[in-house]
A tleap script that builds the chain and sets N, CA, C and O, in Angstrom:
source leaprc.protein.ff14SB
mol = sequence {
  NMET PRO ARG GLN THR ASN ILE GLY LEU PHE
  ARG GLN LEU HIE GLY GLN ASN PRO GLY LEU
  ARG PRO LEU VAL GLY LEU ASP PHE HIE LYS
  ARG SER ASP TYR ALA SER VAL PHE ILE GLU
  ALA GLN CYS ASP SER PRO ALA GLU VAL LEU
  ALA ALA ILE ARG GLY GLY ASN TYR SER LEU
  GLN THR SER ASP GLY PRO LEU ASN VAL TYR
  PRO GLU ARG GLN THR LEU ARG THR LEU ALA
  THR ASN ALA ASN ARG ALA VAL TYR THR TRP
  ILE TYR ASP PHE ALA VAL THR GLN HIE ARG
  TRP LEU ALA ARG GLN GLY PHE THR VAL PRO
  LYS SER PHE LYS THR ALA LEU LYS ARG ILE
  CPHE
}
set mol.1.N position { 45.677 23.990 -45.792 }
set mol.1.CA position { 44.292 24.532 -45.936 }
set mol.1.C position { 43.444 23.999 -46.546 }
set mol.1.O position { 43.987 23.203 -47.312 }
set mol.2.N position { 42.226 23.976 -46.666 }
set mol.2.CA position { 40.940 22.906 -47.396 }
set mol.2.C position { 41.331 23.489 -48.824 }
set mol.2.O position { 41.676 24.638 -49.098 }
set mol.3.N position { 41.179 22.362 -49.677 }
set mol.3.CA position { 41.003 22.693 -51.166 }
set mol.3.C position { 39.940 23.308 -51.277 }
set mol.3.O position { 38.913 23.225 -50.602 }
set mol.4.N position { 40.291 24.198 -52.502 }
set mol.4.CA position { 38.744 25.369 -53.124 }
set mol.4.C position { 37.703 23.899 -53.586 }
set mol.4.O position { 36.484 24.044 -53.491 }
set mol.5.N position { 38.219 22.643 -54.033 }
set mol.5.CA position { 37.386 21.740 -54.692 }
set mol.5.C position { 36.413 21.126 -53.097 }
set mol.5.O position { 35.213 20.875 -53.209 }
set mol.6.N position { 37.165 20.955 -51.675 }
set mol.6.CA position { 36.429 20.392 -51.110 }
set mol.6.C position { 35.300 21.489 -50.326 }
set mol.6.O position { 34.314 21.122 -49.686 }
set mol.7.N position { 35.834 23.263 -50.616 }
set mol.7.CA position { 34.974 24.067 -50.131 }
set mol.7.C position { 33.692 24.047 -51.116 }
set mol.7.O position { 32.578 24.269 -50.642 }
set mol.8.N position { 33.875 23.757 -52.601 }
set mol.8.CA position { 32.970 23.989 -53.242 }
set mol.8.C position { 32.108 22.720 -53.363 }
set mol.8.O position { 31.076 22.783 -54.031 }
set mol.9.N position { 32.435 21.661 -52.808 }
set mol.9.CA position { 31.505 20.435 -52.386 }
set mol.9.C position { 30.748 20.791 -51.123 }
set mol.9.O position { 29.575 20.464 -50.947 }
set mol.10.N position { 31.363 21.372 -50.385 }
set mol.10.CA position { 30.592 21.904 -49.004 }
set mol.10.C position { 29.463 22.868 -49.422 }
set mol.10.O position { 28.345 22.852 -48.907 }
set mol.11.N position { 29.838 23.679 -50.364 }
set mol.11.CA position { 28.893 24.656 -50.800 }
set mol.11.C position { 27.569 24.233 -51.371 }
set mol.11.O position { 26.443 24.697 -51.193 }
set mol.12.N position { 27.990 23.247 -52.093 }
set mol.12.CA position { 27.069 22.277 -52.932 }
set mol.12.C position { 26.062 21.523 -52.256 }
set mol.12.O position { 24.901 21.453 -52.660 }
set mol.13.N position { 26.592 20.835 -51.004 }
set mol.13.CA position { 25.879 19.979 -50.239 }
set mol.13.C position { 25.229 20.852 -49.156 }
set mol.13.O position { 24.273 20.360 -48.556 }
set mol.14.N position { 25.598 21.976 -48.865 }
set mol.14.CA position { 25.039 23.183 -48.009 }
set mol.14.C position { 23.810 23.506 -48.631 }
set mol.14.O position { 22.806 23.707 -47.947 }
set mol.15.N position { 23.793 23.582 -50.008 }
set mol.15.CA position { 22.722 24.251 -50.808 }
set mol.15.C position { 21.708 23.207 -50.724 }
set mol.15.O position { 20.545 23.557 -50.922 }
set mol.16.N position { 21.967 21.907 -50.447 }
set mol.16.CA position { 20.885 20.877 -50.493 }
set mol.16.C position { 20.373 20.739 -49.021 }
set mol.16.O position { 19.198 20.407 -48.869 }
set mol.17.N position { 21.058 20.938 -48.066 }
set mol.17.CA position { 20.590 20.846 -46.673 }
set mol.17.C position { 21.424 21.792 -45.756 }
set mol.17.O position { 22.388 21.447 -45.072 }
set mol.18.N position { 20.774 23.325 -45.878 }
set mol.18.CA position { 21.398 24.285 -45.260 }
set mol.18.C position { 21.558 23.824 -43.682 }
set mol.18.O position { 22.426 24.530 -43.170 }
set mol.19.N position { 21.125 23.073 -42.934 }
set mol.19.CA position { 21.449 22.688 -41.870 }
set mol.19.C position { 22.865 21.866 -41.501 }
set mol.19.O position { 23.126 21.700 -40.309 }
set mol.20.N position { 23.764 21.362 -42.510 }
set mol.20.CA position { 25.220 21.075 -42.582 }
set mol.20.C position { 26.154 21.688 -42.329 }
set mol.20.O position { 26.640 22.520 -43.095 }
set mol.21.N position { 26.671 21.358 -41.016 }
set mol.21.CA position { 28.064 22.429 -40.773 }
set mol.21.C position { 29.132 22.013 -41.140 }
set mol.21.O position { 29.355 20.803 -41.113 }
set mol.22.N position { 30.051 22.901 -41.573 }
set mol.22.CA position { 31.520 22.527 -41.633 }
set mol.22.C position { 32.313 22.329 -40.232 }
set mol.22.O position { 32.064 22.950 -39.199 }
set mol.23.N position { 33.340 21.321 -40.404 }
set mol.23.CA position { 34.134 21.153 -39.160 }
set mol.23.C position { 35.645 21.005 -40.061 }
set mol.23.O position { 35.752 20.709 -41.252 }
set mol.24.N position { 36.914 21.358 -38.932 }
set mol.24.CA position { 38.086 21.449 -39.791 }
set mol.24.C position { 38.891 20.224 -38.578 }
set mol.24.O position { 38.568 19.960 -37.420 }
set mol.25.N position { 39.938 19.722 -39.373 }
set mol.25.CA position { 40.686 18.883 -38.247 }
set mol.25.C position { 42.042 18.454 -38.873 }
set mol.25.O position { 42.133 18.529 -40.098 }
set mol.26.N position { 42.813 18.133 -38.348 }
set mol.26.CA position { 44.259 18.040 -38.654 }
set mol.26.C position { 44.532 16.072 -38.582 }
set mol.26.O position { 44.244 15.314 -37.656 }
set mol.27.N position { 45.126 15.769 -39.832 }
set mol.27.CA position { 45.624 14.737 -39.996 }
set mol.27.C position { 47.229 14.831 -39.154 }
set mol.27.O position { 48.167 15.155 -39.882 }
set mol.28.N position { 47.441 14.649 -38.159 }
set mol.28.CA position { 48.585 15.161 -37.526 }
set mol.28.C position { 49.345 13.914 -36.731 }
set mol.28.O position { 49.186 13.529 -35.572 }
set mol.29.N position { 50.166 13.457 -37.703 }
set mol.29.CA position { 51.381 12.508 -37.225 }
set mol.29.C position { 52.821 13.063 -36.736 }
set mol.29.O position { 53.263 12.686 -35.651 }
set mol.30.N position { 53.365 13.739 -37.346 }
set mol.30.CA position { 54.480 14.380 -36.500 }
set mol.30.C position { 54.454 16.180 -36.432 }
set mol.30.O position { 53.569 16.785 -37.037 }
set mol.31.N position { 55.149 16.664 -35.911 }
set mol.31.CA position { 55.137 18.079 -35.909 }
set mol.31.C position { 55.040 18.866 -36.716 }
set mol.31.O position { 54.326 19.853 -36.533 }
set mol.32.N position { 55.903 18.624 -38.152 }
set mol.32.CA position { 55.965 19.043 -39.388 }
set mol.32.C position { 54.388 19.153 -39.967 }
set mol.32.O position { 54.160 20.019 -40.812 }
set mol.33.N position { 53.278 18.256 -39.500 }
set mol.33.CA position { 52.275 18.365 -40.240 }
set mol.33.C position { 51.354 19.179 -39.190 }
set mol.33.O position { 50.190 18.803 -39.327 }
set mol.34.N position { 51.487 20.214 -38.143 }
set mol.34.CA position { 50.887 20.701 -37.651 }
set mol.34.C position { 50.258 22.020 -38.500 }
set mol.34.O position { 51.107 22.709 -39.066 }
set mol.35.N position { 49.099 22.360 -38.616 }
set mol.35.CA position { 48.637 23.652 -39.355 }
set mol.35.C position { 47.802 24.395 -38.282 }
set mol.35.O position { 47.187 24.057 -37.271 }
set mol.36.N position { 48.048 25.562 -38.945 }
set mol.36.CA position { 46.989 26.586 -37.783 }
set mol.36.C position { 45.643 26.719 -38.284 }
set mol.36.O position { 45.280 27.759 -38.833 }
set mol.37.N position { 44.848 25.681 -38.119 }
set mol.37.CA position { 43.479 25.703 -38.793 }
set mol.37.C position { 42.459 25.033 -37.321 }
set mol.37.O position { 42.724 23.919 -36.870 }
set mol.38.N position { 41.648 25.649 -36.896 }
set mol.38.CA position { 41.036 25.280 -35.777 }
set mol.38.C position { 39.649 25.578 -35.391 }
set mol.38.O position { 39.371 26.624 -35.976 }
set mol.39.N position { 38.543 25.149 -34.636 }
set mol.39.CA position { 37.157 25.606 -34.311 }
set mol.39.C position { 37.882 26.534 -33.132 }
set mol.39.O position { 38.842 26.345 -32.384 }
set mol.40.N position { 36.976 27.598 -33.329 }
set mol.40.CA position { 36.867 28.541 -31.896 }
set mol.40.C position { 35.692 28.625 -31.764 }
set mol.40.O position { 35.083 29.023 -32.758 }
set mol.41.N position { 35.000 28.345 -30.699 }
set mol.41.CA position { 33.757 28.366 -29.926 }
set mol.41.C position { 34.070 29.225 -28.525 }
set mol.41.O position { 34.997 28.956 -27.761 }
set mol.42.N position { 33.153 30.263 -28.349 }
set mol.42.CA position { 32.843 30.796 -26.893 }
set mol.42.C position { 32.076 29.799 -25.918 }
set mol.42.O position { 30.877 29.522 -25.947 }
set mol.43.N position { 33.132 29.285 -24.976 }
set mol.43.CA position { 32.346 28.447 -24.063 }
set mol.43.C position { 32.786 28.772 -22.564 }
set mol.43.O position { 33.904 29.262 -22.403 }
set mol.44.N position { 32.055 28.554 -21.571 }
set mol.44.CA position { 32.580 28.951 -20.199 }
set mol.44.C position { 33.058 27.683 -19.622 }
set mol.44.O position { 33.680 27.759 -18.563 }
set mol.45.N position { 32.865 26.544 -20.150 }
set mol.45.CA position { 33.171 25.349 -19.700 }
set mol.45.C position { 33.494 24.125 -20.890 }
set mol.45.O position { 32.896 24.037 -21.962 }
set mol.46.N position { 34.562 23.239 -20.429 }
set mol.46.CA position { 34.608 22.098 -21.463 }
set mol.46.C position { 33.185 21.294 -21.803 }
set mol.46.O position { 32.980 20.862 -22.938 }
set mol.47.N position { 32.381 21.158 -20.902 }
set mol.47.CA position { 31.121 20.626 -21.232 }
set mol.47.C position { 30.300 21.355 -22.262 }
set mol.47.O position { 29.506 20.797 -23.020 }
set mol.48.N position { 30.550 22.627 -22.230 }
set mol.48.CA position { 29.709 23.499 -23.516 }
set mol.48.C position { 30.439 23.385 -24.887 }
set mol.48.O position { 29.786 23.906 -25.791 }
set mol.49.N position { 31.472 22.910 -25.225 }
set mol.49.CA position { 32.112 22.746 -26.398 }
set mol.49.C position { 31.092 21.886 -27.540 }
set mol.49.O position { 30.737 22.352 -28.623 }
set mol.50.N position { 30.799 20.797 -27.113 }
set mol.50.CA position { 30.345 19.963 -28.008 }
set mol.50.C position { 28.456 20.418 -28.203 }
set mol.50.O position { 27.776 19.989 -29.135 }
set mol.51.N position { 27.982 21.240 -27.224 }
set mol.51.CA position { 26.881 21.834 -27.282 }
set mol.51.C position { 26.851 23.216 -28.528 }
set mol.51.O position { 25.963 23.579 -29.299 }
set mol.52.N position { 28.129 23.682 -28.301 }
set mol.52.CA position { 28.544 24.951 -29.195 }
set mol.52.C position { 28.273 24.455 -30.611 }
set mol.52.O position { 27.441 24.961 -31.363 }
set mol.53.N position { 29.335 23.047 -31.005 }
set mol.53.CA position { 29.202 23.020 -32.342 }
set mol.53.C position { 27.898 22.159 -32.679 }
set mol.53.O position { 27.373 22.485 -33.744 }
set mol.54.N position { 27.359 21.265 -32.077 }
set mol.54.CA position { 26.286 20.910 -32.482 }
set mol.54.C position { 24.920 21.993 -32.820 }
set mol.54.O position { 23.955 21.625 -33.490 }
set mol.55.N position { 25.056 23.400 -32.210 }
set mol.55.CA position { 24.264 24.403 -32.171 }
set mol.55.C position { 24.681 25.490 -33.533 }
set mol.55.O position { 24.055 26.421 -34.040 }
set mol.56.N position { 26.020 24.891 -33.833 }
set mol.56.CA position { 26.751 25.733 -34.855 }
set mol.56.C position { 27.209 26.967 -34.473 }
set mol.56.O position { 27.513 27.844 -35.282 }
set mol.57.N position { 27.279 27.086 -33.219 }
set mol.57.CA position { 27.978 28.507 -32.552 }
set mol.57.C position { 29.453 28.443 -32.433 }
set mol.57.O position { 30.022 28.547 -31.346 }
set mol.58.N position { 30.021 28.283 -33.473 }
set mol.58.CA position { 31.601 28.227 -33.762 }
set mol.58.C position { 31.941 28.835 -34.902 }
set mol.58.O position { 31.112 29.142 -35.759 }
set mol.59.N position { 33.121 29.043 -34.991 }
set mol.59.CA position { 33.981 29.497 -36.449 }
set mol.59.C position { 35.162 28.734 -36.697 }
set mol.59.O position { 35.910 28.323 -35.810 }
set mol.60.N position { 35.323 28.541 -38.002 }
set mol.60.CA position { 36.611 28.064 -38.264 }
set mol.60.C position { 37.754 29.360 -38.406 }
set mol.60.O position { 37.528 30.532 -38.706 }
set mol.61.N position { 38.893 28.778 -38.116 }
set mol.61.CA position { 39.829 29.999 -37.884 }
set mol.61.C position { 41.042 29.285 -38.503 }
set mol.61.O position { 41.191 28.066 -38.415 }
set mol.62.N position { 42.079 30.275 -39.265 }
set mol.62.CA position { 43.070 29.878 -39.589 }
set mol.62.C position { 44.309 31.023 -39.124 }
set mol.62.O position { 43.828 32.005 -38.559 }
set mol.63.N position { 45.668 31.044 -39.259 }
set mol.63.CA position { 46.580 31.743 -38.692 }
set mol.63.C position { 46.137 32.966 -39.377 }
set mol.63.O position { 46.250 34.081 -38.868 }
set mol.64.N position { 45.620 32.741 -40.560 }
set mol.64.CA position { 45.304 34.426 -41.218 }
set mol.64.C position { 43.993 35.060 -41.309 }
set mol.64.O position { 43.471 35.882 -42.062 }
set mol.65.N position { 43.557 34.226 -40.020 }
set mol.65.CA position { 42.053 35.104 -39.965 }
set mol.65.C position { 40.644 33.933 -40.103 }
set mol.65.O position { 40.980 32.753 -40.194 }
set mol.66.N position { 39.353 34.192 -40.117 }
set mol.66.CA position { 38.392 33.322 -40.359 }
set mol.66.C position { 38.571 32.789 -41.467 }
set mol.66.O position { 38.910 33.430 -42.462 }
set mol.67.N position { 38.331 31.316 -41.448 }
set mol.67.CA position { 38.313 30.629 -42.794 }
set mol.67.C position { 36.553 30.683 -43.117 }
set mol.67.O position { 35.828 29.999 -42.395 }
set mol.68.N position { 36.073 31.341 -43.982 }
set mol.68.CA position { 34.886 30.987 -44.316 }
set mol.68.C position { 34.418 30.187 -45.400 }
set mol.68.O position { 34.575 30.543 -46.568 }
set mol.69.N position { 33.858 29.137 -45.080 }
set mol.69.CA position { 33.432 27.920 -46.240 }
set mol.69.C position { 32.158 28.400 -47.155 }
set mol.69.O position { 31.940 28.100 -48.328 }
set mol.70.N position { 31.261 29.356 -46.154 }
set mol.70.CA position { 29.695 29.362 -46.652 }
set mol.70.C position { 30.076 30.233 -47.855 }
set mol.70.O position { 31.125 30.872 -47.936 }
set mol.71.N position { 29.092 30.186 -48.796 }
set mol.71.CA position { 29.224 31.180 -50.055 }
set mol.71.C position { 28.988 32.603 -49.552 }
set mol.71.O position { 28.148 32.955 -48.723 }
set mol.72.N position { 30.038 33.492 -50.316 }
set mol.72.CA position { 30.023 34.921 -49.452 }
set mol.72.C position { 29.909 35.833 -50.860 }
set mol.72.O position { 29.878 35.357 -51.995 }
set mol.73.N position { 29.872 36.792 -50.625 }
set mol.73.CA position { 30.193 38.062 -51.507 }
set mol.73.C position { 31.439 38.169 -51.797 }
set mol.73.O position { 32.009 38.392 -50.729 }
set mol.74.N position { 32.131 38.139 -52.574 }
set mol.74.CA position { 33.666 38.067 -52.723 }
set mol.74.C position { 34.155 39.763 -52.789 }
set mol.74.O position { 33.703 40.559 -53.613 }
set mol.75.N position { 34.797 39.974 -52.120 }
set mol.75.CA position { 35.455 41.134 -51.440 }
set mol.75.C position { 36.996 41.272 -52.019 }
set mol.75.O position { 37.552 40.223 -52.342 }
set mol.76.N position { 37.590 42.306 -52.141 }
set mol.76.CA position { 38.862 42.196 -52.634 }
set mol.76.C position { 39.670 41.201 -51.733 }
set mol.76.O position { 40.561 40.570 -52.302 }
set mol.77.N position { 39.443 40.959 -50.240 }
set mol.77.CA position { 40.290 40.796 -49.230 }
set mol.77.C position { 39.930 38.991 -49.678 }
set mol.77.O position { 40.781 38.146 -49.955 }
set mol.78.N position { 38.704 38.832 -49.639 }
set mol.78.CA position { 38.457 37.384 -49.695 }
set mol.78.C position { 39.153 36.843 -51.124 }
set mol.78.O position { 39.736 35.762 -51.046 }
set mol.79.N position { 39.135 37.413 -52.213 }
set mol.79.CA position { 39.441 37.117 -53.332 }
set mol.79.C position { 41.014 36.854 -53.351 }
set mol.79.O position { 41.606 36.011 -54.026 }
set mol.80.N position { 41.682 37.997 -52.230 }
set mol.80.CA position { 43.004 37.614 -52.257 }
set mol.80.C position { 43.291 36.554 -51.398 }
set mol.80.O position { 44.081 35.731 -51.863 }
set mol.81.N position { 42.875 36.346 -50.287 }
set mol.81.CA position { 42.847 35.193 -49.281 }
set mol.81.C position { 42.593 33.841 -50.090 }
set mol.81.O position { 43.333 32.897 -49.812 }
set mol.82.N position { 41.690 33.678 -50.986 }
set mol.82.CA position { 41.449 32.513 -51.650 }
set mol.82.C position { 42.440 32.382 -52.649 }
set mol.82.O position { 42.902 31.249 -52.780 }
set mol.83.N position { 42.939 33.407 -53.492 }
set mol.83.CA position { 44.238 32.998 -54.261 }
set mol.83.C position { 45.144 32.886 -53.577 }
set mol.83.O position { 45.895 32.160 -54.228 }
set mol.84.N position { 45.680 33.146 -52.546 }
set mol.84.CA position { 46.922 32.815 -51.928 }
set mol.84.C position { 46.482 31.445 -51.571 }
set mol.84.O position { 47.182 30.668 -52.222 }
set mol.85.N position { 45.625 30.788 -50.819 }
set mol.85.CA position { 45.354 29.657 -50.153 }
set mol.85.C position { 45.391 28.830 -51.607 }
set mol.85.O position { 45.724 27.653 -51.470 }
set mol.86.N position { 45.146 29.190 -52.774 }
set mol.86.CA position { 45.121 28.473 -53.879 }
set mol.86.C position { 46.263 28.263 -54.474 }
set mol.86.O position { 46.349 27.258 -55.180 }
set mol.87.N position { 47.220 29.003 -54.361 }
set mol.87.CA position { 48.627 29.092 -54.868 }
set mol.87.C position { 49.414 27.953 -53.744 }
set mol.87.O position { 50.003 26.928 -54.088 }
set mol.88.N position { 49.233 28.457 -52.325 }
set mol.88.CA position { 49.826 27.603 -51.611 }
set mol.88.C position { 49.477 26.091 -51.673 }
set mol.88.O position { 50.430 25.322 -51.550 }
set mol.89.N position { 48.457 25.655 -51.817 }
set mol.89.CA position { 48.050 24.296 -51.801 }
set mol.89.C position { 48.612 23.989 -53.513 }
set mol.89.O position { 49.200 22.909 -53.566 }
set mol.90.N position { 48.566 24.472 -54.422 }
set mol.90.CA position { 49.167 24.028 -55.626 }
set mol.90.C position { 50.642 23.721 -55.417 }
set mol.90.O position { 51.158 22.615 -55.575 }
set mol.91.N position { 51.191 24.719 -55.081 }
set mol.91.CA position { 52.855 24.514 -54.733 }
set mol.91.C position { 53.185 23.387 -53.757 }
set mol.91.O position { 54.246 22.799 -53.969 }
set mol.92.N position { 52.423 22.985 -52.695 }
set mol.92.CA position { 52.316 21.919 -51.971 }
set mol.92.C position { 52.226 20.581 -52.670 }
set mol.92.O position { 53.017 19.639 -52.620 }
set mol.93.N position { 51.016 20.711 -53.377 }
set mol.93.CA position { 50.754 19.260 -53.896 }
set mol.93.C position { 51.764 19.162 -54.980 }
set mol.93.O position { 52.206 18.033 -55.193 }
set mol.94.N position { 52.267 20.280 -55.803 }
set mol.94.CA position { 53.199 19.837 -56.553 }
set mol.94.C position { 54.774 19.522 -56.117 }
set mol.94.O position { 55.553 18.841 -56.783 }
set mol.95.N position { 55.009 20.042 -55.097 }
set mol.95.CA position { 55.866 19.510 -54.187 }
set mol.95.C position { 55.873 18.047 -53.598 }
set mol.95.O position { 56.890 17.368 -53.735 }
set mol.96.N position { 54.717 17.516 -52.918 }
set mol.96.CA position { 54.697 16.149 -52.773 }
set mol.96.C position { 54.712 14.801 -54.132 }
set mol.96.O position { 55.097 13.637 -54.242 }
set mol.97.N position { 54.009 15.888 -55.010 }
set mol.97.CA position { 53.896 14.510 -56.325 }
set mol.97.C position { 55.420 14.656 -56.711 }
set mol.97.O position { 55.872 13.564 -57.054 }
set mol.98.N position { 56.388 15.720 -56.759 }
set mol.98.CA position { 57.893 15.647 -57.270 }
set mol.98.C position { 58.425 14.676 -56.155 }
set mol.98.O position { 59.092 13.746 -56.610 }
set mol.99.N position { 58.295 14.692 -55.015 }
set mol.99.CA position { 58.872 14.021 -54.123 }
set mol.99.C position { 58.604 12.603 -54.287 }
set mol.99.O position { 59.549 11.815 -54.304 }
set mol.100.N position { 57.442 12.216 -54.405 }
set mol.100.CA position { 57.044 10.785 -54.851 }
set mol.100.C position { 57.432 10.203 -55.878 }
set mol.100.O position { 57.647 8.991 -55.851 }
set mol.101.N position { 57.619 11.017 -57.112 }
set mol.101.CA position { 58.236 10.717 -58.503 }
set mol.101.C position { 59.359 10.552 -58.369 }
set mol.101.O position { 59.696 9.557 -59.012 }
set mol.102.N position { 60.677 11.286 -57.543 }
set mol.102.CA position { 61.954 11.146 -57.365 }
set mol.102.C position { 61.937 9.771 -56.828 }
set mol.102.O position { 62.486 8.869 -57.461 }
set mol.103.N position { 61.314 9.539 -55.645 }
set mol.103.CA position { 61.371 8.280 -54.965 }
set mol.103.C position { 61.206 6.955 -55.589 }
set mol.103.O position { 61.931 5.971 -55.442 }
set mol.104.N position { 59.963 7.096 -56.428 }
set mol.104.CA position { 60.089 5.983 -57.334 }
set mol.104.C position { 61.207 5.858 -58.425 }
set mol.104.O position { 61.373 4.813 -59.054 }
set mol.105.N position { 61.993 7.027 -58.621 }
set mol.105.CA position { 63.259 6.655 -59.660 }
set mol.105.C position { 64.310 6.103 -58.682 }
set mol.105.O position { 65.254 5.489 -59.179 }
set mol.106.N position { 64.262 6.237 -57.492 }
set mol.106.CA position { 65.317 6.124 -56.750 }
set mol.106.C position { 66.107 6.928 -55.993 }
set mol.106.O position { 66.887 6.592 -55.103 }
set mol.107.N position { 65.766 8.395 -56.549 }
set mol.107.CA position { 66.537 9.307 -55.837 }
set mol.107.C position { 65.737 9.325 -54.387 }
set mol.107.O position { 64.618 8.928 -54.063 }
set mol.108.N position { 66.934 10.036 -53.579 }
set mol.108.CA position { 66.576 10.659 -52.390 }
set mol.108.C position { 66.787 12.126 -52.093 }
set mol.108.O position { 67.855 12.691 -52.333 }
set mol.109.N position { 65.667 12.764 -51.528 }
set mol.109.CA position { 65.881 14.135 -51.234 }
set mol.109.C position { 66.636 14.259 -50.256 }
set mol.109.O position { 66.386 13.489 -49.328 }
set mol.110.N position { 67.949 15.340 -50.039 }
set mol.110.CA position { 68.453 15.312 -49.183 }
set mol.110.C position { 67.708 16.019 -47.466 }
set mol.110.O position { 67.058 17.058 -47.347 }
set mol.111.N position { 67.962 15.376 -46.739 }
set mol.111.CA position { 67.025 15.887 -45.589 }
set mol.111.C position { 67.159 17.115 -45.061 }
set mol.111.O position { 66.304 17.566 -44.298 }
set mol.112.N position { 68.328 17.843 -45.435 }
set mol.112.CA position { 68.065 19.433 -45.219 }
set mol.112.C position { 67.127 20.095 -46.129 }
set mol.112.O position { 66.336 20.983 -45.810 }
set mol.113.N position { 67.275 19.622 -47.201 }
set mol.113.CA position { 66.285 19.927 -48.067 }
set mol.113.C position { 64.713 20.212 -47.553 }
set mol.113.O position { 64.109 21.259 -47.323 }
set mol.114.N position { 64.346 18.865 -47.483 }
set mol.114.CA position { 62.985 18.582 -46.913 }
set mol.114.C position { 62.613 19.542 -45.540 }
set mol.114.O position { 61.571 20.134 -45.260 }
set mol.115.N position { 64.156 19.421 -44.668 }
set mol.115.CA position { 63.744 20.055 -43.402 }
set mol.115.C position { 63.208 21.826 -44.047 }
set mol.115.O position { 62.257 22.521 -43.692 }
set mol.116.N position { 63.923 21.996 -44.739 }
set mol.116.CA position { 63.895 23.742 -45.371 }
set mol.116.C position { 62.199 23.934 -46.001 }
set mol.116.O position { 61.431 24.858 -45.736 }
set mol.117.N position { 62.008 23.038 -46.675 }
set mol.117.CA position { 60.715 22.978 -47.256 }
set mol.117.C position { 59.425 22.629 -46.247 }
set mol.117.O position { 58.310 23.027 -46.583 }
set mol.118.N position { 59.579 21.958 -45.139 }
set mol.118.CA position { 59.054 21.855 -43.699 }
set mol.118.C position { 58.881 23.216 -43.265 }
set mol.118.O position { 57.710 23.510 -43.024 }
set mol.119.N position { 59.432 23.804 -43.160 }
set mol.119.CA position { 59.643 25.227 -42.629 }
set mol.119.C position { 58.564 26.220 -43.199 }
set mol.119.O position { 57.892 27.039 -42.571 }
set mol.120.N position { 58.567 25.932 -44.601 }
set mol.120.CA position { 57.624 26.683 -45.702 }
set mol.120.C position { 56.463 26.449 -45.507 }
set mol.120.O position { 55.596 27.300 -45.308 }
set mol.121.N position { 56.254 24.823 -45.556 }
set mol.121.CA position { 54.789 24.263 -45.643 }
set mol.121.C position { 54.501 23.882 -44.335 }
set mol.121.O position { 53.405 23.394 -44.061 }
savepdb mol mol.pdb
quit
């Protein structure tokens, strides 16, 4: 999920340049890197995809539903979704930090434990 600091930066830049459009992508190296974040555009042919993106006729989606990065009125649903994403990101970052620390100390994390964590994240 995008970090709240990245969304905040986009909102700041969008305020300065309203024509700025957000995009999402994946740093996809292996199967466990897959995340359900994508661009959705209503197009009749593949040739129309770039035109839709250039024109801003698309939405950002996640497995939880739309990913709205524009400033919006906060509803209970958006607050809950943002809180859920923030907690997920914090836990993920914490786990990565701990894994790196353990590796620097010469400890190896059992493969079965890493596999179980990758199912969660």
